C-alpha positions as CSV (number, residue, x, y, z in Angstrom):
1,M,139.3,81.1,246.3
2,R,143.0,81.6,247.0
3,T,144.1,80.9,243.4
4,P,142.1,83.7,241.8
5,L,143.2,86.1,244.5
6,I,146.9,85.1,244.0
7,K,146.5,85.5,240.3
8,Y,145.0,88.9,240.7
9,I,147.8,90.1,243.1
10,V,150.5,88.8,240.7
11,S,148.8,90.5,237.7
12,L,148.5,93.7,239.7
13,I,152.2,93.6,240.6
14,L,153.2,92.9,237.0
15,F,151.0,95.7,235.7
16,S,152.5,98.1,238.2
17,C,156.1,97.1,237.2
18,F,155.2,97.5,233.6
19,M,153.8,101.0,234.1
20,L,156.7,102.0,236.3
21,N,159.1,100.8,233.6
22,N,157.3,102.8,231.0
23,H,157.4,105.9,233.2
24,L,161.2,105.5,233.8
25,S,161.9,104.7,230.2
26,A,159.9,107.9,229.1
27,Q,162.1,109.9,231.5
28,D,165.3,108.4,230.2
29,R,164.5,109.1,226.6
30,L,165.6,112.7,226.7
31,K,168.7,111.7,228.6
32,A,169.4,109.1,226.0
33,Y,169.1,111.7,223.3
34,V,171.4,114.1,225.1
35,D,174.0,111.3,225.6
36,E,173.7,110.4,221.9
37,G,174.2,114.1,220.9
38,L,177.3,114.4,223.2
39,E,178.7,111.2,221.7
40,N,178.2,112.0,218.0
41,N,178.7,115.8,217.9
42,I,181.4,116.6,215.5
43,V,182.6,119.8,217.2
44,L,182.8,118.0,220.5
45,N,184.8,115.2,218.9
46,Q,187.2,117.9,217.5
47,K,187.6,119.3,221.0
48,N,188.3,115.8,222.3
49,I,191.1,115.5,219.7
50,S,192.4,118.9,220.9
51,W,192.5,117.6,224.4
52,E,194.4,114.5,223.3
53,K,196.9,116.7,221.5
54,A,197.4,118.6,224.7
55,M,198.1,115.3,226.6
56,I,200.7,114.4,223.9
57,G,202.2,117.8,224.3
58,L,202.6,117.2,228.1
59,Q,204.2,113.9,227.5
60,S,206.6,115.5,225.0
61,A,207.5,118.2,227.5
62,K,208.2,115.6,230.2
63,S,210.4,113.7,227.8
64,L,212.8,116.6,227.7
65,Y,214.1,115.4,231.1
66,L,215.3,112.2,229.5
67,P,218.7,111.8,227.9
68,T,219.1,112.3,224.2
69,V,221.2,109.8,222.3
70,A,222.4,110.5,218.7
71,F,224.9,109.1,216.3
72,Q,227.1,111.8,214.7
73,T,229.8,111.4,212.1
74,T,231.9,113.5,209.8
75,Y,234.2,112.7,207.0
76,S,236.6,115.0,205.2
77,T,239.6,114.9,202.9
78,A,241.7,117.8,201.5
79,D,245.0,118.7,199.8
80,G,246.9,121.9,199.2
81,G,246.7,125.0,201.3
82,R,249.3,125.9,203.9
83,N,252.1,123.5,204.9
84,I,254.2,123.4,208.0
85,P,258.0,122.9,207.1
86,L,259.7,120.4,209.5
87,P,263.5,120.4,208.8
88,L,264.3,117.1,210.4
89,G,267.3,116.5,208.0
90,D,268.9,119.8,208.7
91,L,268.5,119.3,212.4
92,L,269.6,115.7,212.8
93,N,271.7,114.6,209.9
94,G,274.9,116.1,211.2
95,V,274.4,114.5,214.6
96,Y,273.5,111.1,213.0
97,A,276.7,111.2,210.9
98,T,278.9,111.9,213.9
99,L,277.2,109.0,215.8
100,N,277.8,106.7,212.9
101,Q,281.5,107.6,212.9
102,L,281.8,107.1,216.6
103,T,280.0,103.7,216.5
104,E,281.5,102.7,213.2
105,T,278.0,101.7,212.1
106,Q,275.2,102.9,210.0
107,A,272.6,102.7,212.8
108,F,271.5,106.3,212.3
109,P,270.2,106.9,208.8
110,Q,270.0,110.2,207.1
111,L,266.6,112.0,207.2
112,E,264.8,114.1,204.7
113,N,263.2,117.4,205.5
114,E,259.4,117.1,205.8
115,E,256.3,119.3,205.3
116,I,253.0,118.8,207.2
117,N,249.7,119.9,205.6
118,F,247.0,121.5,207.7
119,F,244.2,119.5,206.0
120,P,243.7,115.9,206.9
121,K,243.3,113.3,204.2
122,N,240.5,110.6,204.4
123,Y,239.7,111.7,208.0
124,Y,236.6,110.6,209.9
125,D,235.1,111.2,213.3
126,A,232.2,109.0,214.3
127,K,230.6,109.1,217.7
128,I,227.5,108.4,219.8
129,R,226.7,111.5,221.8
130,T,224.5,111.3,224.9
131,T,223.3,114.6,226.3
132,V,221.2,115.0,229.5
133,P,219.8,118.2,231.0
134,I,220.9,118.8,234.6
135,I,219.6,122.3,235.4
136,N,217.1,123.8,233.0
137,S,214.2,125.8,234.3
138,D,212.6,126.1,230.8
139,I,211.8,122.4,230.9
140,H,210.1,122.7,234.3
141,Y,207.9,125.6,233.1
142,A,207.1,123.8,229.8
143,V,205.8,120.8,231.8
144,K,203.8,123.1,234.2
145,V,202.2,125.1,231.4
146,N,201.2,122.0,229.4
147,E,199.6,120.5,232.6
148,Q,197.6,123.7,233.0
149,Q,196.6,123.7,229.3
150,I,195.2,120.2,229.7
151,V,193.0,121.4,232.5
152,L,191.9,124.4,230.4
153,K,191.0,122.0,227.5
154,E,188.9,120.0,230.0
155,Y,187.0,123.1,231.0
156,E,186.4,124.0,227.4
157,L,185.0,120.5,226.8
158,E,182.6,120.8,229.7
159,I,181.5,124.3,228.6
160,Y,180.6,122.9,225.2
161,R,178.9,119.8,226.6
162,R,176.6,121.9,228.8
163,E,175.8,124.3,225.9
164,L,175.0,121.4,223.6
165,T,172.9,119.7,226.3
166,K,170.8,122.9,226.6
167,N,170.4,123.1,222.8
168,I,169.3,119.5,222.5
169,K,166.7,119.9,225.2
170,T,165.4,123.1,223.7
171,A,165.2,121.5,220.2
172,Y,163.3,118.6,221.7
173,Y,160.8,120.8,223.5
174,N,160.4,122.8,220.3
175,Y,159.6,119.6,218.4
176,L,157.0,118.5,220.9
177,S,155.5,122.0,220.8
178,T,155.1,121.8,217.0
179,L,153.5,118.3,217.2
180,N,151.0,119.6,219.7
181,A,150.3,122.5,217.4
182,V,149.5,120.0,214.6
183,D,147.1,118.2,216.8
184,I,145.4,121.4,217.8
185,F,144.9,122.5,214.2
186,K,143.6,119.0,213.4
187,S,141.0,119.4,216.2
188,S,140.2,122.9,214.9
189,Q,139.6,121.4,211.4
190,L,137.2,118.8,212.9
191,L,135.3,121.7,214.6
192,A,135.2,123.6,211.3
193,E,134.0,120.6,209.4
194,E,131.3,120.0,212.0
195,G,130.3,123.7,211.7
196,K,129.9,123.2,207.9
197,R,127.9,120.0,208.5
198,V,125.5,121.9,210.8
199,N,125.1,124.8,208.4
200,Q,124.5,122.5,205.5
201,K,121.9,120.7,207.4
202,L,120.2,123.9,208.5
203,Y,120.3,125.2,204.9
204,D,118.8,121.9,203.6
205,A,116.0,122.3,206.2
206,G,115.3,125.8,205.0
207,K,116.5,127.4,208.3
208,G,120.0,128.5,207.2
209,L,121.7,130.7,204.7
210,P,124.0,129.6,201.8
211,V,126.5,132.3,202.8
212,Y,127.0,130.4,206.1
213,V,127.9,127.2,204.1
214,M,130.3,129.2,202.0
215,R,131.9,130.8,205.1
216,S,132.3,127.4,206.6
217,E,134.2,126.2,203.5
218,S,136.4,129.2,203.8
219,E,137.1,128.5,207.4
220,I,138.0,124.9,206.6
221,A,140.4,126.0,203.9
222,Q,142.1,128.5,206.3
223,V,142.5,125.8,209.0
224,R,143.9,123.4,206.4
225,A,146.5,126.0,205.4
226,E,147.4,126.6,209.1
227,L,147.6,122.8,209.6
228,S,150.0,122.5,206.6
229,Q,152.2,125.2,207.9
230,A,152.2,123.6,211.4
231,K,153.3,120.2,209.8
232,Q,156.1,122.0,207.9
233,Q,157.3,123.6,211.2
234,A,157.2,120.2,212.9
235,E,159.2,118.6,210.0
236,N,161.8,121.4,210.3
237,A,162.0,121.0,214.0
238,R,162.6,117.2,213.5
239,L,165.3,117.9,211.0
240,Y,167.1,120.3,213.3
241,F,166.9,118.0,216.2
242,N,168.3,115.1,214.3
243,S,171.1,117.4,212.9
244,L,172.0,118.3,216.5
245,L,172.4,114.6,217.3
246,N,174.4,114.1,214.0
247,R,172.1,111.3,212.9
248,D,170.0,110.5,209.8
249,A,167.5,113.2,209.1
250,D,164.7,110.7,208.5
251,L,164.9,109.0,211.8
252,P,161.8,109.3,214.0
253,I,161.9,111.0,217.4
254,D,160.4,109.4,220.4
255,T,157.8,111.8,222.0
256,S,157.1,109.8,225.2
257,F,157.7,112.5,227.7
258,N,156.4,113.3,231.2
259,T,155.8,117.0,231.1
260,E,154.3,117.1,234.6
261,K,157.5,115.8,236.2
262,K,159.6,118.3,234.2
263,L,157.2,121.2,235.2
264,L,157.7,120.2,238.9
265,E,161.5,120.2,238.4
266,A,161.4,123.5,236.7
267,Q,159.4,125.0,239.6
268,Q,162.0,123.7,242.0
269,L,164.7,125.6,240.1
270,L,163.1,128.9,241.1
271,S,164.0,128.2,244.7
272,I,167.7,127.6,244.0
273,E,169.9,130.5,244.9
274,V,171.9,131.7,241.9
275,E,175.6,131.0,242.3
276,T,178.0,131.3,239.4
277,G,181.3,130.7,241.2
278,Q,181.5,127.1,240.0
279,R,180.9,127.9,236.3
280,E,183.4,126.4,233.9
281,E,183.8,129.7,232.2
282,L,185.2,131.3,235.3
283,K,187.4,128.2,236.0
284,S,188.7,128.4,232.5
285,L,189.6,132.1,232.9
286,K,191.3,131.4,236.2
287,Q,193.3,128.7,234.5
288,V,194.3,131.2,231.8
289,M,195.5,133.4,234.6
290,S,197.5,130.6,236.1
291,I,199.1,129.9,232.7
292,N,200.0,133.6,232.3
293,E,201.4,133.6,235.9
294,S,203.6,130.6,235.0
295,L,204.8,132.3,231.8
296,L,205.6,135.5,233.8
297,E,207.5,133.5,236.4
298,K,209.5,131.8,233.6
299,D,210.4,135.1,232.0
300,E,211.4,136.6,235.3
301,R,213.9,133.8,235.8
302,Y,215.7,134.2,232.5
303,F,219.0,134.8,234.4
304,L,219.1,131.2,235.7
305,P,222.0,129.2,234.2
306,K,221.5,126.0,232.2
307,L,223.7,123.0,232.9
308,S,223.8,119.9,230.8
309,G,226.2,116.9,230.6
310,F,227.4,114.9,227.6
311,L,229.2,111.7,226.9
312,D,230.9,110.9,223.5
313,L,231.9,107.3,222.6
314,G,233.5,107.3,219.1
315,S,236.5,106.8,216.8
316,Q,238.5,109.2,214.7
317,A,241.5,108.6,212.4
318,E,242.9,109.2,209.0
319,G,242.7,106.6,206.2
320,L,239.4,105.3,207.7
321,K,241.4,103.3,210.2
322,F,239.6,101.7,213.2
323,N,241.8,100.4,216.0
324,D,242.8,100.9,219.6
325,Q,244.5,104.2,218.7
326,S,241.4,105.6,217.0
327,R,238.7,104.8,219.6
328,Y,238.0,107.4,222.3
329,Y,235.5,108.6,224.9
330,M,234.8,112.1,226.1
331,V,232.8,113.3,229.1
332,G,232.0,116.9,229.8
333,L,229.6,119.5,231.2
334,Q,228.2,122.5,229.4
335,L,227.2,125.6,231.3
336,D,225.1,128.4,229.7
337,V,224.8,131.6,231.6
338,P,222.8,134.5,230.0
339,I,224.5,137.9,230.4
340,F,222.9,140.2,227.9
341,S,220.3,139.8,225.2
342,G,219.5,143.3,224.1
343,L,216.9,143.9,226.8
344,R,214.5,141.4,225.1
345,N,213.9,139.6,228.4
346,K,212.7,142.8,230.1
347,Y,210.3,143.4,227.3
348,K,209.0,139.9,227.5
349,I,208.4,140.4,231.3
350,K,206.4,143.6,230.6
351,E,204.3,141.9,228.0
352,A,203.6,139.0,230.3
353,K,202.5,141.3,233.1
354,L,200.1,143.1,230.7
355,E,198.7,139.8,229.6
356,L,198.1,138.8,233.2
357,Q,196.3,142.1,233.9
358,N,194.1,141.6,230.8
359,S,193.2,138.1,232.0
360,Q,192.1,139.5,235.4
361,L,189.9,142.1,233.7
362,Q,188.3,139.4,231.5
363,M,187.5,137.3,234.6
364,D,186.0,140.2,236.4
365,D,183.8,141.1,233.4
366,A,182.8,137.4,232.9
367,K,181.8,137.1,236.5
368,R,179.4,140.0,236.2
369,Q,178.1,138.8,232.9
370,L,177.4,135.3,234.3
371,E,175.7,136.6,237.3
372,L,173.5,138.8,235.1
373,S,172.6,136.0,232.7
374,A,171.8,133.6,235.6
375,N,169.4,136.2,237.2
376,V,167.9,136.9,233.8
377,A,167.3,133.2,233.2
378,Q,165.7,132.8,236.6
379,N,163.4,135.8,236.0
380,K,162.6,134.4,232.5
381,L,161.6,131.1,234.0
382,Q,159.4,132.9,236.6
383,S,157.7,134.9,233.9
384,A,157.2,131.8,231.7
385,F,155.5,130.0,234.6
386,E,153.2,133.0,235.2
387,T,152.3,133.2,231.5
388,Y,151.7,129.5,231.3
389,E,149.3,129.6,234.3
390,A,147.5,132.5,232.8
391,S,147.1,130.7,229.5
392,Q,145.6,127.7,231.3
393,E,143.0,129.9,232.8
394,Q,142.4,131.5,229.4
395,L,141.9,128.0,227.9
396,K,139.4,127.1,230.5
397,A,137.4,130.2,229.8
398,A,137.7,129.7,226.0
399,S,136.6,126.1,226.3
400,A,133.5,127.0,228.3
401,Y,132.7,129.9,226.0
402,Q,133.0,127.7,222.9
403,R,130.7,125.0,224.4
404,L,128.1,127.6,225.3
405,I,128.3,129.3,221.9
406,D,128.1,125.9,220.0
407,R,125.0,124.8,221.9
408,G,123.5,128.3,221.4
409,F,124.2,128.2,217.7
410,K,122.7,124.8,217.3
411,A,119.6,126.0,219.2
412,G,119.4,129.1,217.1
413,V,120.3,131.6,219.9
414,N,123.8,132.5,218.7
415,S,125.0,133.5,215.3
416,F,127.4,131.7,213.1
417,I,129.9,134.5,213.4
418,E,129.9,134.0,217.2
419,S,130.6,130.3,216.7
420,I,133.5,131.0,214.4
421,D,134.9,133.5,217.0
422,A,134.5,131.0,219.8
423,R,136.3,128.4,217.8
424,N,139.2,130.7,216.9
425,Q,139.5,131.7,220.6
426,L,139.6,128.1,221.6
427,T,142.3,127.3,219.0
428,S,144.4,130.3,220.1
429,A,144.0,129.4,223.7
430,Q,145.1,125.8,223.1
431,L,148.1,126.9,221.1
432,A,149.0,129.4,223.8
433,V,149.0,126.7,226.5
434,Q,151.2,124.4,224.5
435,I,153.6,127.1,223.4
436,N,153.9,128.5,226.9
437,L,154.3,125.0,228.4
438,Y,157.4,124.3,226.3
439,K,158.6,127.9,226.8
440,V,158.7,127.0,230.5
441,L,160.7,123.8,229.8
442,S,163.1,125.7,227.5
443,A,163.5,128.4,230.1
444,A,164.2,125.7,232.7
445,A,166.8,124.2,230.4
446,E,168.5,127.6,230.1
447,L,168.5,128.1,233.8
448,E,169.9,124.6,234.3
449,R,172.7,125.6,232.0
450,E,173.3,128.8,234.0
451,L,173.3,126.8,237.3
452,N,175.6,124.1,235.9
453,S,172.9,121.6,236.5
454,R,172.3,118.5,234.3
455,K,168.8,117.3,235.1
456,Y,166.9,115.4,232.6
């Protein structure tokens, strides 16, 4: 007795785990599609590249603090031009002659007058120059602005991610809606064909009219046309969804989805208080203001001096000589103090102040627009819920009406026209329920976007 009981319990546990896994996997499919779209989207990848470029720009700005080492050399040779006369013979030959007489030697030779040319011949100057900034406010602000721009790029990335997430969800819901519309028209086609079968049977029994059979064929043709249009819409929705995910257009889309859970989550969104202070759009505009403030501060400190040091290790000589006499080193400081630049600095300060004021106005306007769009999205979701609930009641009534009319027509109580009208009302009600269902989910996705939520 225990063995069958144990087997039954184990089987029940395994079945429960299997059903739970299917439920969780169905919930994760939309998230997987969103993740795939975020990973493969071309525009998002371009923005990632832009962010990486900003990171490289920051590293480049920080490298300005490091010394710069460069090899520099010049070579020149010349002849002609002005000469400097140097009358050594006229100045010293008399003295040298007297000294030779006194010493009775020829120790002091006679000298020729010389001329020295201004231009050097076969002259070179080769050196390794090392320069390092000591005081330079421009480098400080360049690093600061690049850091702020990286944060700005991150906000832009997040804004696009959230917008793409909303678009993928909406496209997925639209695809599910078109598939349900196809199923509804297929069901309507079966009802129309059943109506033709009944009319043909009545006509064969001598109780019906041939015009009813003809009208039934016309209704079937109309439903087929609507079914073909619905299939085309479903195919277009599939192509658009796959294009959002940047994958092959022919790939199938998994439609396992728990709408009841999503409806419950959508209903919970209505109780959330609208708060737009954490929107990336506002953070992005605040970051733009911070950048403009940094640029203004930089322009206002144009009068700060710049100090840098340098070290030269080199060799210079004529005749391409390289020896102890040609080698040298030089250490120095260079100070740059701005005095007057044609009032350009004042104009730049005025321009930076106006840009800062414009950023503040943009942020104030964006704040109002975001609050408005969030409230509109919440009202839209509320309206979509009410419309969906009303369409459900309408579907119940249309279903009951169609069943009564169908039984009455088969019993000869109701006319064929009434049966067609009842079927059309049922089809319209079924379509309305499905359309309004996914309108609720699309409105919920839009509200999630406005609330910076990422529920799946």
